[in-house]
C-alpha positions in Angstrom: 113.1 28.2 82.3 112.1 24.6 81.9 108.8 23.1 83.1 107.9 19.6 84.3 105.0 17.7 85.9 105.1 14.6 88.1 103.3 12.9 91.0 105.1 13.5 94.3 104.8 12.9 98.1 105.7 15.7 100.5 108.5 14.9 103.0 108.7 18.3 104.7 107.5 21.9 104.4 108.8 24.9 106.3 108.4 28.7 106.2 110.5 30.4 103.6 110.9 34.2 103.1 107.8 36.2 103.9 104.9 34.2 102.5 106.4 31.1 100.9 107.3 27.5 101.9 110.4 25.5 101.2 109.2 22.0 100.5 111.1 18.7 100.0 109.2 16.2 97.9 109.9 12.7 96.7 108.7 12.6 93.1 108.1 9.6 90.9 109.9 11.2 87.9 112.8 13.2 89.5 113.4 11.6 92.9 113.9 13.8 95.9 113.8 17.5 95.1 113.5 20.9 96.9 111.0 23.5 95.7 109.8 26.9 96.6 106.0 27.2 96.9 105.3 30.9 96.4 102.5 32.3 98.5 101.9 28.9 100.2 101.6 30.6 103.7 98.8 33.0 102.6 95.3 32.1 103.8 93.9 31.6 100.3 96.9 29.8 98.8 96.2 27.6 95.8 98.4 24.9 97.4 96.0 24.6 100.4 96.5 21.1 102.0 98.6 19.7 99.2 101.8 20.4 101.1 100.9 18.3 104.2 103.3 15.5 105.2 103.0 12.5 102.8 100.2 14.0 100.8 100.4 12.8 97.2 99.7 15.4 94.5 100.2 15.9 90.8 102.8 18.6 90.8 104.0 21.1 88.2 107.4 22.7 88.5 109.6 25.3 86.8 113.3 24.9 87.0 115.6 28.0 86.6 118.6 27.6 84.4 120.9 28.0 87.4 120.5 26.8 91.0 119.0 23.6 92.4 115.7 25.0 93.8 112.6 24.2 91.8 109.6 26.6 91.7 106.3 24.8 92.5 103.6 26.3 90.2 100.7 23.8 90.8 99.7 21.0 93.1 96.6 19.0 92.4 95.6 16.7 95.3 95.7 13.0 94.4 95.6 11.2 97.8 95.8 13.0 101.2 95.9 9.7 103.1 93.5 11.3 105.6 93.4 8.5 108.1 97.1 8.8 108.7 96.6 12.3 109.9 94.0 11.5 112.6 96.3 9.8 115.1 99.3 11.4 116.9 101.3 8.2 117.0 100.9 7.6 113.3 101.8 11.2 112.5 105.0 10.9 114.6 105.8 7.6 112.8 105.4 9.4 109.5 108.1 11.8 110.6 110.5 8.9 111.0 109.6 7.7 107.6 110.2 11.2 106.1 113.5 11.4 108.0 114.6 8.1 106.6 114.1 9.3 103.0 115.6 12.7 103.6 118.8 11.3 105.2 119.2 8.3 102.9 118.5 9.6 99.4 120.5 11.9 97.1 118.6 14.6 95.3 117.6 14.0 91.7 117.8 10.2 91.7 114.4 8.8 90.7 113.4 5.2 91.6 110.0 4.0 90.4 110.2 0.9 92.7 110.9 3.0 95.7 108.0 5.3 94.9 105.7 2.2 94.6 107.1 0.8 97.9 106.5 4.1 99.7 102.8 4.2 98.5 102.3 0.6 99.6 103.6 1.4 103.0 101.4 4.5 103.4 98.3 2.4 102.3 99.3 -0.3 104.8 99.6 2.2 107.6 96.1 3.5 106.8 94.6 0.0 106.9 96.7 -1.5 109.7 97.3 1.2 112.2 97.2 -1.4 115.0 100.6 -2.7 113.8 102.1 0.5 112.4 105.6 -0.2 113.8 105.6 -3.5 112.0 104.7 -1.7 108.8 107.7 0.6 109.2 109.9 -2.3 110.0 108.8 -4.1 106.8 109.5 -0.9 104.8 113.0 -0.6 106.2 113.9 -4.2 105.3 112.6 -3.6 101.7 114.1 -0.1 101.5 117.6 -1.5 102.5 117.3 -4.0 99.7 116.4 -1.3 97.2 119.5 0.7 98.4 121.7 -2.3 97.6 122.1 -3.4 101.2 119.9 -6.4 101.6 119.9 -7.9 105.1 121.0 -11.5 105.1 119.0 -13.4 107.7 119.2 -17.0 106.7 122.9 -17.8 106.8 125.9 -16.1 108.3 127.0 -13.3 105.9 130.6 -14.1 106.8 131.0 -17.9 106.6 127.7 -19.0 104.9 126.6 -21.4 107.7 123.0 -21.6 108.6 122.1 -19.3 111.5 121.2 -21.8 114.3 119.5 -21.6 117.6 122.0 -19.2 119.2 121.0 -16.1 117.4 123.2 -13.7 115.6 124.6 -10.1 115.4 123.4 -7.6 112.8 126.5 -5.9 111.5 126.2 -3.0 109.1 128.6 -3.1 106.1 129.1 -6.9 106.6 126.0 -7.9 104.7 123.6 -8.5 107.6 123.5 -11.2 110.3 126.7 -12.9 111.4 126.8 -16.0 113.5 128.2 -15.6 117.0 131.5 -17.3 116.0 132.1 -14.8 113.1 131.0 -11.7 114.9 133.6 -9.1 116.1 134.2 -9.0 119.8 133.7 -5.3 120.1 130.6 -3.1 119.6 129.2 -2.4 116.2 126.1 -4.5 115.9 122.9 -5.6 117.7 122.5 -9.1 119.0 119.2 -10.7 118.0 117.7 -13.8 119.4 116.5 -16.8 117.3 112.9 -15.5 117.9 113.9 -12.0 116.7 115.5 -13.5 113.6 112.4 -15.4 112.8 110.3 -12.2 113.1 112.6 -10.4 110.7 112.3 -13.2 108.2 108.5 -13.1 108.5 108.5 -9.3 108.1 110.4 -9.6 104.9 108.2 -12.2 103.3 104.7 -11.5 104.6 102.3 -9.4 102.5 101.4 -6.1 104.1 97.8 -7.1 104.8 98.9 -10.1 106.8 101.3 -8.4 109.3 98.7 -8.5 112.0 98.7 -12.3 112.1 102.1 -12.2 113.9 100.3 -10.9 117.0 103.4 -9.3 118.5 103.3 -7.6 121.8 103.8 -3.8 121.6 107.1 -3.9 123.5 108.5 -6.6 121.2 107.3 -4.8 118.1 108.9 -1.6 119.3 112.2 -3.4 120.1 112.3 -4.9 116.6 111.7 -1.6 115.0 114.4 0.1 116.9 116.9 -2.6 116.1 116.2 -2.0 112.4 116.3 1.8 112.7 119.8 1.5 114.4 121.0 -0.8 111.7 119.8 1.6 109.0 121.5 4.6 110.8 124.8 2.8 110.7 124.3 1.7 107.1 123.7 5.2 105.8 126.1 6.8 108.4 123.6 9.5 109.4 121.5 10.0 112.5 117.7 9.8 112.4 116.9 12.5 115.0 113.1 11.8 114.8 113.7 8.5 116.5 114.5 10.0 119.9 111.5 12.2 119.7 109.2 9.2 118.9 110.7 7.3 121.8 110.1 10.1 124.2 106.5 11.0 123.3 105.3 7.5 122.6 106.6 5.2 125.4 105.4 1.6 125.2 
């Protein structure tokens, strides 16, 4: 049996067998992995709060010679991001973030830049809870770029002409925004106005700490986030089931 240690962020934890938990973790060294935490459901478990959603811990694993399930042997808390766990809306948004990572990433593919981006997003959510949907929107734009699907917003991804005052369509698998003349006539993309294009450009370029300067209304911020979530779903070709729940329990 081989042993490893790495920092990691918890994406999910559910009951497993009689007293264990099956956890999915995004680790800095090994990417997304699944692990069994023995005895984690016992009252005096050594794992305690280290398996809460998006808690960062220093983790020690054992890997059997066969099978893809790690055995979690130790979890030392590094950052619990406690302010994220105080608000129901933020907790529900974190579920979308976890869903994005679970549906988009293959197991065992580490990415130091993505790990850094994820921590930046969590820290921004802690400090700027009033614009949390903008934070997730920024994460999606930068996440898409890391996946190799950068969203072209300046010129038409088809003909290269500057996107003018008429808006555009966001078309997955076509490179991003297409001018109205180059867009297909059927469904397949979301139409965005010139104002919405401008917001997407600002989201991509603004530092996390300056997102609040945009002073977007809640309805507009929600609309922009859902446009990006729909684009991401079509890009990865998998549904994000947490989005419907978020929509239903947190109406604008």
